[in-house]
N, C-alpha and C positions, 0 to 999 in steps of 0.2 A: 198317306204318305209313309206310314210306318206299320209294321206287322210283327208277329212273333214267329221265329223260325227255330224250331227244336229248343223252345224255351228261351231264346235270346231275341232281344229287340234288334230289328233291321230296319233301316231307312232306305226307301226307294231312290232318294236323290244322292245317297251318300255311299253307294257301293260302285264298284268298277263296272265297266261295260261287260267284261267277261263274266263277273259273278251275277249280273242281272240276266244275262243271256242264259246261263246254265239254270238259274232259278226259274225262268219262264218255261224251260224245257222240262224240268224235273219236279216242279212244285207239287204235282199230284202224288208223288211218292214221298213227301215230306210232311211234317206237322206244321205247315204254314198256316197261320190264323191271323184274322183281324184283331185289333186291340179289344174288341168286344168278346173274343172268343170263338167267333164263327170262322169257318174256313175261308181262306183268302185266295184270290187270283191276282197274279202280278200282270199289269196291262200297261199299254201305251195309250195316251190321248191322241187326237188327230193332229196335235202340234208336237207330238214326240215326247210329251211329259210322262214320266213314270208314275204309277200309282198302284195301290192295292184295291181290289174290289170284292164285295160279297158275291157269293154264288147267286144266280137268278132266283127270285122268289123268296129269299130269306128276309124275314121281318125282324130287322134289328131295332132295338128300342134305344140303343146308346148313341149310334151315329144318326143324329136327327136331321141332317141336311142331305141334299142330293149330291150329284156329281159336282166337284169344285172346278172353278175356272182355273186357267193357267195363272192369272193374276193373284188368285187366292193362294195357290200353291207357292208362288214366288214370294208373296208377302210373308207367309209363315216361315219360309226358309231364311229370309232376310232378317226377320225379327228374332228368330231363334239364334242365329249367328251373332246378332247384336248383344243378345243377353250373354252368350258365352265370353265375348271379348271384353265385357264389363264386369266379369267375375261372378256370374250366376251359373248355377247348374241348369241347363236348358234341355227341355223335353218337348218334342213335337207330338201332338195328339196323345196327351197324357191322360190316362183313365184314372178316376178317383178310386180310392180303397173300396168304397161302397158300390162302385160301378154305377153311380147315379149321374155322373157328368163326365164329359171329355173335353178338355181344353185344347184349342189350336196349338197354344204353346204354354207350357208351365215353367216359370222361372222359380228356382229355389236357392235361398241363401240363408243358412242357419234355420231359424224358425219361421222365416218370412217366405211367403209364397204369393206369387202374382200370376194370374191367369191372363193371357194375351189372346184376344179374340179378334179375328179379322172377319168382317162382315161385308162381303162384296155384293151378294145378291140382296134384294129388298127384304126388309124385316120390319114388322109392326112395332110401335112403341111398347105395347104390352108384352111382346116377346123379349124385347130388350130388357125391360123391367124384370121379367120373370127369370131370365138367365143370369142377370146380375145379382138378383136377390139369392139365387141358389148358391153362387159363389160366396156371398156374404155370410150365409148360414153355415157354410163350411169353413169359415175363417180365412178365406182366400180373397185378396185384392183382385180387382178386375180392371183391365185397360182395354178399350175398344179402339180399333182402327177401322174406320168406315169408309166404304167405297162410294163412288159417285151416286149410286141409287139410294143412299141412306143418309138421314139425319134425324137425331132424336134429342129430346131434352131429358130423357129418362135416365141417362148415365152421364154424370159429370166428367168422368175421366175418359174422354174420347178425342180422337184426332182424325182429320180428314185425309184420305189417301187417293191417289189416282195415278193415271199413266198406264203405259203398257207393261207386260209381265217382265220384260228385260230392262225397264227403266221407270220403276215405281218411285213416286214422290209423296211426301207428307207435308201438310201444312201445320206449322208449329208457331207458338208465340214468338215474336221477334224481340229485339232489345228494347229498352225502355223507350216508350212513345214512338216505336217504329212499326207498329202493326204486326203483321204475321210474315213469316218466311216460308218459302216453298223449297225444301231440300230433299236429297235422296232418302228413301225410306230407311235404308240401313243406317245412315247418319242420324236420322231422327231417333231410331231405336237406341243407338249408342248414347245419345244425349239424354234420353229419357231414363233408360235403365242405369246410366252412370250418374244420375242425380243432377245433371246439368240443366234439365228442362223442367220448367214449372208450368202448370196450366194457366196461371195468371201472371202477368208482369209484376215483378217486385223491384222496387228501387232501394238501394243501399247508400246511405250517407257515408262519405269517407272523412269530411271535415265539417265543422259547424262553428259559426261565429256567435259569441255570447257577449252581450253588452247590457247596460242598465240605463234606465231613464228615470228622472225625478222632475216633477212639476214644481217650479219655484215662481210663485206669483202668477203672472200671465204667460210665463214661458216654460221651456222644458230645458233640463240639464241632462245631456246625453254623454255617457262615457265612451271612450274608444273601444269597439268590440275586441275581444280576445278570441283568436282562432285556435280551436282544439281539434286534434285528430281523433277520429273514431276507430276504435279497435274492431 
């Protein structure tokens, strides 16, 4: 979804139709490259989705997956936008300084970095663990958004997503004792990156009653409880 054009980052989904048409016509005469450094070709999918592709036969070690689905593209765009509106610096297809990993979306705020990975196609538990560990070793937190073909216990920070490319949804923890909620993916991203969404339900007391009791003979003496507000 992103490439480098004359040294500047360009996003396939974020340029005008006129710019994209000119790029497709003239890319052979420019220094258009993939984020891995290989030459790039601007293309359209069968559904009209814009993307950049390697030239045939290029053995890229950085881009580990094959062609992405429309749902995968849409999910990355929605989550990157959610990061931006909640105050993060958001980068789609971010390549590490050592060029040893590429994140679907990288969110940056000060010293904190979060890699957001969308896994729509099936992936093994071992691969989930390997890719998560790679981020941990780089000091990067990782959040997984898993499509209908995936489920794993190898990554604790994961959320289920589904639906069509133009109507993606995520399953998130609901309110106390209310199970789970299914909400639009962009809303889930805003709640998560804005600190409103916890992986586990948390209860917060607003008031507490405190009383005392003492046994006198065969009975109990109980004081009237005093209600205190919790800060």
